[in-house]
N, C-alpha and C positions, 0 to 999 in steps of 0.2 A: 448693603454688605455683600461680600462675595467670597467664594472659595478660591484659593490659589494653589498652585502646584506644591508649594512648600508645606502645606498643611499635613500631607500624608507621605508615607514612604511606600513605594509599590511592592516592597518585600513584606509588608504587614499582612497577616492572614485574615484580612477583612472579608467577610462573606456578605454582609448587609450594611447599607448606609442609609440613614434618614437625613434628608437635607432640612436644616432648621427653617422655621417660617420666615426669619428675617433675611434670608439669603435671596438676592435677586439675580446673581450671576455665578456661574461655575467657570473658572478660567481654563485657558488652554492646557491640555495634558494633565489636568488635576488628578484623574483616576486612571490614566493610561496604563495599560498592561498590568492591572491588578488581577492576577491570575486566579484568585479565589472569589472575586466579587461576583455574586449571582443576583443580587437584588438591590435596587435603589428606589427609595420612597421619595419621589420629588414633591416639593411643597407647592401649594397654591400661592403665587406671588413670585415664583421664579420666572425671569424674563429671558435669560440668555444662557446658552450652553456653548462653551468655546471649542475651538479646533482640537480634535483628537482627545477630547475630555475623557472619554470612556473607551478609547481605542484598544481593541484586543481583549476586552474583559469577557468573563463567562456569563454575562447577563442572560437571563432566560425570558424576561418580560420587560418591555419598555412602556411605561404609562406616563405620558407627558401632560402636565397640567394645562388648563385653559389659559393661564396667564402667560405661557411661554410664547414669545414672538420671534425668536431667532435662534438658529442652530448653526454652529460653525462647520467648516469642511471636515470630513472624516470623524465627526464627533463620536459616532458609534460604529465606525468602520471595523471590520473583522470581529465583530461580536457574533460569531457564527452559530452560537447556541440559542439565539433569540428565536422564540416560537410565537410571539405575539407583540404587536405594537398598537398602542392607542395614542392618538394625537389630538390635542385640544383644539378648541374652535378658533383661536386667534392666530394660529400659525399658518402662513401661506407658503406655497412652494417656492416663491421667489426669495424667501428668507431662510431657506435651508441650503447650506453650503454643499459644494461638490462632494460626492461620495460619502455623504453623512452617514448612510446606512449600508455602505459597501460590504458585500459578503453575506448579508442577511437574506434568508430565503423564506417567503411567506405564501400561503394559500389565501384565497379571498376571505375565508372565515377567520383568519388569524390577524386581520387588520381592521381597525376601527378608527373613525375620525368624526369629530363633532363639527368640523368646519368644511372647507372646500377641497381638501387634498384627497386624492384617490390613491389606491394601491398602484395603479398604472403610472401616476405621477412620480411615485418613488422609484418605480422601475425605470422610467425614462430619464430621471434626473439625479437620482441619489444612490444608484448601485445595487438596488434590491433585485433579487431574482423572484419572478412570480411562479409559484408552484401550481401544478394541475391537481396534485393530491398531497395529503399529509396523513400518513398511516403509521400509527404506533411509533412516532419519532422519525420515520423515513420521509425524507423530503424528495418529492418526485416531480419531474418535468417530463410529461408524455411517457416514454418507456425507459427513462433514465433516472436512477437514484443519484441525486446530486449532493445529498448530505444526510446526516443523521444527528438528531438532538435528543434521542431517547436515552433511557438508562437501563434497558433490559440486558440481561446476561445472554439471552438467546434471541437472535433476530432471524426472521424468515423473510426472504426476498420473494415478492409475488411472482407468479409464473409469467406474467406479461412483460416483466422487466427484461430488457436486452442489454443494458449497459450499467455498470457501476462507474460513476464519474471520478475523475482525478481528485484525490484527497478527500473523498466523500466521508470516510470513517477515520481519517488520519488522527492519531494520538488518542483515540477513544480507549479508555481503560475499563469500561463497564462490560464490553462484549467478550464473552468466552466461547460462544458457539454461533456459527452462522450457517444457515441453510439457503443455498442458492436455488432459484426457480429453474424450471426445465428449459426455458427459452433464453437464458443468459448467453450472450455472445462475446462480450468484451469486459474485462476488468482493467480500468485505465490506470495511468501513472499514480502511484502512491495511494491507491484507494484504501488500503488497510495498513499503511506505513506506520510502524511503531505502535501498533495495537498490542502492547506487550502481554496482555492477559488473554488474547485470542488463542484458544487451545484446539479448537475443532472446526473444520470446514467440511460441509457436505455438498456435493454436486449431484443434483437429481436428474440431469439430462446430459445430452451429448452435443449441445449446440455451441458450447464455449469454444472459441477459436483463438482468442488472444488474452494472455496474461501479461500486462505491460510492466515497464520498469518500476521497481520499488513497490510493486503491488502488495506484497506481504513481507516487506523488509522488517526484520527484527521481531516478527511475531513468534509466539511459542507454541506453534501448532504441533501436536503430537504425531500426526501422520499426514503426509502429503500424498494424496492419491489423485493425480491429475487425470481427468477423464479423457477417454479416447475422443478425438475430434480436435483437441487443442493443437494448433500449428506453431504458435509463437509464444516464447517465454522471454521476457525482456531483461535488461540489465538489472542486477541486484533484486530480481523479483522475489526470491526466497532467501536472500542473504541473511546470515546469522541464525539460520534455522537450527533448532535443537529438538529432536524428537526421535521416533522409532524408525520410520520408513519413508523413503521417497520413491514413488512410482512414476516414471515418465513414459507416456504412451507412444505407440508406434507412429502416430500421426504428426509428431513434432518435426518441424523442418528447420526452425531457427531457435537457438538459445543464445541469449545476450551475455555481455561481459559480466563476470563474477556473479552470475545468476544465483548460484548456491554457495557463494564464498563463506568460509568459516562455518559451514554447516557441520553439525554433529548428528550422526544417525547410525542406527544399527545396520540397516540394509538399504542399498540402492538397487532398485529394479529398473533396468534399462531395456526398453522395448523398441527404441527408435530405429526404424528401418534405414532411413537415409537423412541425416541432418546436414542440410546443404550450407547452413551458416552457423559457424561455431568459432568463437574467438581463439586466436592462436598466439597472441603476444603473451609473454611470460606472466605478467601480473593481472591479466584479464581473463584467464581461463575460468570457465564457469564454476568449477568446484575448488577454486584456489584455497589451499590450506584447509580443506575440509577434513573432518575426522570421520571416515567411513569404515565400518568394521567388516561388512560383507558386501559383495557385488554379485548380482544375478543378471547376466546378459541373456535376454530372451532368445530362444532358438527361432530365428526369423530375421534377426539383425544381420545385415550384410556388411556394413562398414563401421569400424570403430574410428571415430574422427581424430584428426590431429589434436594433440594436447588434451585428449579426453579426460583423464584423471590425473594429469600432471600435478605434482606437489601434494597429493592426497596422503593423509596419515592413516595409520592403524590397519590398513588393508594387508592381510597376511597371505591370502591365496586368491588366484584368479583362474577361472575356467572359461576358455573361449569355445563357444558352442559350434556345432557343425555348420551352421548357416553362414558364418562370417567369411568374407572373401578378402578383406584387407584390414590391416591394423595400421593406423596412421602414424606419422612422425610424432615423436615425443608423447605418444598416447598415454604411457604410464611412466613418464620421466620423473625420476626422483620420488617414486613411491617407496619410501625408505623401509617400511615394515614388511614389504613383500618378500615371502620366502619360497612360495611354490607357485609355478605356472603350469597349467595344463591346457594344451591346445588339441581340441577334438575335431577340428574342421577338416573335412576332405575337400572343401571348396577354397581354402585359404591360398591366395595367390601371392600376397606380399605382406611383409612386415617392414614398416617405414624406418627411416633413419632415427636413431636415438630412442626408439619406441620404449625400451626398458633400460635406458641409460641411467646410471647412478642409482639403480635399485641394489644397494650395497649388500643386503642380506638375502638376495635371491640365490638359493643353493640347490634348487631342483627344478628341472624343466622337462616335462613329458609332452612330446609332440606325436599325436596319433593322426597321421595323414598319409595318403597314398602318394601324393606328389609334393616334393619339397618346395616351399614357397621361396620367392625372392626375398632375401634379407638385406636390408640397407646397412649403411655404415654406422658403426658405433651402437648398433641395436642393443647389444647386451654389455656395453662397455661399463 
């Protein structure tokens, strides 16, 4: 007897399945992408598991019976929450299909086999990543967190960790608070992408240099206080942010496309002295369609980049501090809520083309400066 794909609908909210004793084979794709399936009780007597039979499921433990002799390709691929595998005595590595366990990460003590297969065999042939440590759900290779399969609301990253790998925590809905260790240097692409319940992040050191694209996309962090030392913020890194404050440090030199698009915050604190890379096409500006109520430009900032806050909503007044030397083209283009502009800088040399163009409600401008700056075309049009 066998299970086939037709027996189940992958939209069913199935959490646990027990395979009946009479079943000898599970067909291709039978339980593929069952997003709620966490446990399968395999029967002694089962001989074959087909291709992609459990692809993409939320299994936590895989315990295969001694009777099993063959596994199809990608059978357990993308079951990234697995934290233990047990293999029976009659299965050989030659009878396990390509990428059968792709995306699963295991330390030595999370693998058990009664036969000839080793964890290194699964690494070499089946897509498994070998961990050097597994701590409270953190999957670690050397100094990199490569995944997380815990269920804690607060996660502390050890101080020796230097990198959070791409997609390591992606879509995790358990985490609400994360504390980064003092030696963290890089948060890679999509590391916390769509962790909708993540509310608080704490940086304990100043070693962090890069926050890469989509790192915190669509998280609900209440305050973003990026530490001094960060140089790079990637595309969509904090897109769809909704919280109180965003603080961007003086050390940042690169901000990616739509890094903070559609953000909603009470106050943006801008300390960046010289941002050398800042997107300037209309739909890719970092704060595109953001809803920012207050802007604080630190006295020390020299250059307001082109397209700085173009298309931002809700900003009623802007004060340019004494240190600013230039305001870029389209810097505040179409900031429709702007009513009052105050320029205090004695160092201001230029205001770029269209810098305040289409600020329809701007009705008061105070300029306190000894030397009149060069003003570009359509600056206040």
